[in-house]
C-alpha positions in Angstrom: 48.7 -4.4 60.3 47.8 -1.9 57.7 44.6 0.1 57.6 43.0 -2.1 54.9 43.1 -5.1 57.2 41.8 -3.2 60.2 38.9 -1.8 58.1 38.0 -5.3 56.8 37.9 -6.6 60.4 35.7 -3.7 61.5 33.4 -4.4 58.5 33.3 -8.1 59.4 32.3 -7.3 63.0 29.6 -4.9 61.9 28.2 -7.5 59.5 28.1 -10.2 62.2 26.4 -7.8 64.7 23.8 -7.0 62.0 23.1 -10.7 61.5 22.6 -11.2 65.2 20.4 -8.1 65.4 18.0 -9.2 62.6 17.9 -12.9 63.7 17.8 -12.6 67.5 17.2 -9.2 68.9 14.6 -7.6 66.6 12.1 -10.5 66.6 12.3 -10.7 70.4 11.6 -7.0 70.7 8.6 -7.3 68.4 7.2 -10.2 70.5 7.6 -8.2 73.7 5.8 -5.2 72.2 3.0 -7.5 71.0 2.7 -9.1 74.5 2.6 -5.6 76.1 -0.2 -4.5 73.7 -2.1 -7.6 74.5 -1.8 -7.0 78.3 -2.8 -3.4 77.9 -6.1 -4.5 76.1 -7.0 -7.0 78.9 -10.3 -6.2 80.4 -12.7 -7.7 83.0 -14.9 -10.2 81.4 -12.4 -11.3 78.8 -11.7 -15.0 78.4 -8.1 -16.0 78.6 -5.9 -19.0 78.0 -3.0 -19.4 80.5 0.5 -20.6 79.7 -0.4 -23.8 81.4 -3.4 -24.4 79.1 -6.3 -23.5 81.3 -9.2 -21.4 80.0 -11.0 -18.9 82.3 -12.7 -15.5 82.6 -10.9 -12.5 84.1 -12.9 -11.1 87.1 -10.4 -8.6 88.5 -7.2 -6.8 87.3 -4.5 -5.0 89.3 -1.2 -3.6 88.1 0.6 -7.0 87.6 -1.9 -9.5 88.8 -5.3 -10.8 87.5 -7.9 -13.0 89.1 -9.2 -15.6 86.7 -12.3 -17.7 87.3 -12.1 -21.3 86.0 -15.0 -23.6 85.6 -17.5 -23.2 88.4 -17.9 -20.0 90.3 -15.8 -21.2 93.3 -12.5 -21.6 91.5 -10.9 -18.2 91.4 -7.1 -18.1 91.1 -4.9 -15.0 91.3 -2.0 -15.1 88.8 0.6 -12.8 87.2 -0.3 -11.2 83.9 2.7 -12.8 82.3 0.9 -16.2 82.7 -1.7 -15.2 80.1 -0.9 -16.6 76.7 -4.0 -15.6 74.7 -7.0 -13.3 75.1 -10.5 -13.7 73.6 -12.5 -10.5 73.8 -16.1 -10.8 75.0 -18.3 -9.8 72.0 -21.8 -8.5 72.6 -24.3 -8.6 69.7 -26.1 -5.3 69.4 -28.9 -6.7 67.2 -31.8 -8.4 69.0 -32.3 -12.1 68.2 -35.4 -12.9 66.2 -37.9 -15.2 67.8 -40.1 -17.6 65.8 -43.6 -18.2 67.2 -45.4 -21.2 65.8 -43.2 -21.4 62.8 -43.9 -17.9 61.5 
């Protein structure tokens, strides 16, 4: 084999690796970073959707576990943070609501 054919093989492998990186590895790392940022922003009182489709409110957080309250106040389930698919932040309105008295 001459050096030109070896160089073309090396370029071919670098090209194939580049394609795999931009199609497979890079998007996966972006998704992992997004998931980590979402878990870092998780707070008590947030409403979450689990990977199984249940909606509930976070009532306690530890390092890798959360306790989520579903439906009535007696249904509290501990689960791993990885089971949370979406987070809805609890928003509090700072402006007082206007009340109407006798249509005025």
